[in-house]
Residue, then its C-alpha position, 0 to 999 in steps of 0.5 A: m528483525i523488526d524491533s518495534p510494533k510500529s514498524g510491523f504495522l507500517l509494513l502491514g499497511s504497506c503490504v495492504a496498500a500494495i495489494a490494493a494497487v495490484g487489485s486495482v490494476f487488474e480491475l481496470s484492465s478487465g474492462e468493467p471494474e466492479l466499483g467503477s472506473l473512477v473509484t478504482s482509479i482513485i484507489l490506485a492513485a492513493s495506494i501507490p504513494l501510501s505503500a511507498f510512504c509506509f515502507y519508507a517509514a517502516v525502514r526509518n523506524a527500524n533503523a532508528n530502533q537498532 
């Protein structure tokens, strides 16, 4: 169970970043991304570590609040 709102917001951020990563992969694999290859690649490169960091921070926060 999530005890603090901070953990919930971090999990939300992790989910949004993961969705952005998956969407970027699909856009890049389609051949012609709507935002261009460079911008889509930057979004992909930024969203993967952001997703992992937010998930890790949410788990640490939840464990600290137990």
